[in-house]
C-alpha positions in Angstrom: -0.3 -0.1 0.2 0.8 3.6 -0.1 1.1 4.2 3.7 1.5 0.9 5.1 3.9 -2.1 4.1 1.5 -5.2 4.2 3.3 -7.3 1.7 4.8 -9.6 4.0 1.5 -10.8 5.7 -0.2 -10.8 2.1 2.0 -12.9 0.9 1.9 -15.5 3.8 -1.8 -15.6 3.4 -1.6 -16.3 0.0 0.5 -18.9 0.1 -1.2 -20.3 3.0 -3.6 -21.1 0.4 -1.3 -22.2 -2.0 0.0 -24.6 0.5 -3.4 -26.0 1.4 -3.9 -26.4 -2.4 -1.2 -28.9 -2.4 1.0 -26.0 -4.2 4.6 -25.2 -3.4 4.8 -21.5 -1.9 5.9 -18.4 -3.9 8.4 -16.1 -3.2 7.2 -12.9 -1.6 8.1 -10.9 -4.4 5.8 -12.7 -6.9 2.9 -12.7 -4.7 3.7 -8.6 -4.2 3.8 -8.4 -7.9 0.2 -9.9 -8.1 -1.2 -7.1 -5.4 -3.3 -3.9 -6.6 -6.6 -5.4 -8.3 -8.3 -7.1 -5.0 -7.9 -10.2 -3.3 -10.0 -12.2 -5.8 -7.4 -10.9 -8.5 -4.5 -11.8 -6.0 -5.5 -15.0 -5.5 -6.4 -15.9 -9.1 -2.7 -14.9 -10.1 -1.3 -16.5 -7.0 -3.0 -19.8 -7.6 -2.0 -19.8 -11.4 1.6 -18.9 -10.7 4.1 -21.5 -11.6 1.1 -23.6 -13.4 0.4 -24.0 -17.0 -2.6 -22.1 -16.0 -3.9 -18.2 -16.7 -5.6 -16.5 -13.8 -9.1 -16.5 -15.6 -9.2 -20.1 -16.1 -9.8 -20.8 -12.4 -13.8 -21.7 -11.3 -15.5 -18.9 -9.5 -16.1 -21.6 -6.6 -12.3 -22.4 -6.4 -11.9 -18.3 -6.1 -14.6 -18.3 -3.7 -13.0 -21.1 -1.6 -9.5 -19.5 -1.9 -10.9 -16.2 -1.0 -12.7 -17.6 2.0 -9.1 -19.3 3.2 -7.2 -16.5 2.6 -9.6 -14.3 4.6 -9.3 -16.7 7.6 -5.6 -16.7 7.3 -5.0 -12.7 6.9 -7.4 -11.8 9.6 -5.7 -13.7 12.2 -2.4 -12.6 11.1 -2.7 -9.2 9.6 -0.4 -7.2 11.7 2.1 -9.9 12.1 4.6 -8.0 10.2 2.6 -5.0 8.7 3.7 -1.5 9.7 4.0 1.9 8.3 6.3 2.4 5.7 9.4 4.7 7.5 8.5 8.8 7.8 4.7 8.0 7.2 3.8 8.9 10.6 5.7 12.2 10.4 4.2 12.9 7.2 0.6 12.3 8.4 1.2 14.3 11.4 2.4 17.4 9.0 -0.6 16.8 7.2 -3.2 16.5 9.9 -4.4 20.4 9.8 -5.7 19.2 6.7 -8.6 16.7 6.1 -7.5 13.4 5.4 -9.3 10.4 3.6 -8.3 6.8 2.9 -9.5 5.1 -0.4 -8.3 1.6 -0.6 -9.4 -1.5 -2.1 -8.6 -3.5 0.9 -12.0 -4.9 2.4 -13.3 -3.0 5.8 -12.8 -6.2 7.7 -9.0 -6.1 7.2 -8.8 -2.0 7.1 -10.0 -1.0 10.4 -7.9 -3.5 12.2 -4.9 -2.6 10.7 -5.7 1.5 11.5 -6.6 0.4 15.1 -3.6 -1.5 15.4 -1.2 1.0 14.2 -3.2 4.0 15.7 -4.6 5.6 12.3 -8.0 5.5 13.2 -8.4 9.2 14.1 -6.0 10.6 11.5 -8.8 10.1 8.7 -12.0 12.0 8.2 -13.4 9.3 6.3 -12.1 5.8 5.4 -13.6 4.1 2.3 -12.8 0.5 1.8 -13.3 -1.9 -1.4 -16.4 -3.3 -0.2 -18.1 0.0 0.6 -19.0 1.1 -2.9 -20.1 -0.8 -5.8 -17.2 0.0 -8.1 -13.6 -0.4 -6.9 -10.6 1.8 -7.9 -9.7 2.3 -10.3 -13.3 3.7 -10.6 -13.6 6.9 -8.7 -16.5 6.1 -6.5 -13.9 5.5 -3.7 -12.9 9.2 -4.1 -16.6 10.6 -4.5 -17.5 8.5 -1.4 -14.7 10.0 0.2 -15.7 13.6 -0.3 -19.3 12.9 0.1 -21.0 15.2 2.7 -18.0 17.6 2.5 -18.0 20.9 0.7 -14.5 20.0 -0.5 -14.2 20.3 -4.2 -12.3 17.5 -5.9 -10.2 19.9 -8.1 -8.7 21.2 -5.0 -7.7 17.6 -3.4 -4.4 16.0 -4.1 -4.7 12.1 -4.5 -1.3 10.1 -3.2 -1.2 6.7 -4.4 1.4 4.1 -5.8 -0.5 2.4 -8.7 -2.5 3.1 -11.8 -5.4 2.3 -9.6 -4.9 5.3 -7.7 -4.0 7.7 -10.9 -7.0 6.6 -12.6 -9.4 7.5 -10.4 -7.8 10.9 -9.5 -7.9 11.8 -13.1 -11.5 10.7 -13.7 -12.8 13.0 -10.5 -10.4 16.0 -11.9 
């Protein structure tokens, strides 16, 4: 993520699913390269990795089962290795006089415990998660929902992100 380095915990949860499926663990680097388009796509890529298989060839039921397995493992271990990137706490403190919003594709069930565990809940005016909107990033619904109920014009906002899924909705919203 942009604020939080959760790659290791996500990799361990994805590898727990691979191991449960009789597949060898993938490298953390490989799993990290699959992140950015939601848990379901992460798992499709992780389960296809190293096999003569494309992510879209997995059956929906297989992905449902994998997502459930991932969720159980990740929920239990989402703060084992997850922490803020260096300098982020100071940056958030410096920005604090301004209203800050968090837009993430991560489900609320994972996001809130991470924010609580890292003492970040009070930092954000609003937190919009992947399951809070009908269309996830890169669609701009996340950003619209962040600004909903405020008098802040989107063109007066700054979006900070680390992928095309952050740049595209920011551009779409102006």
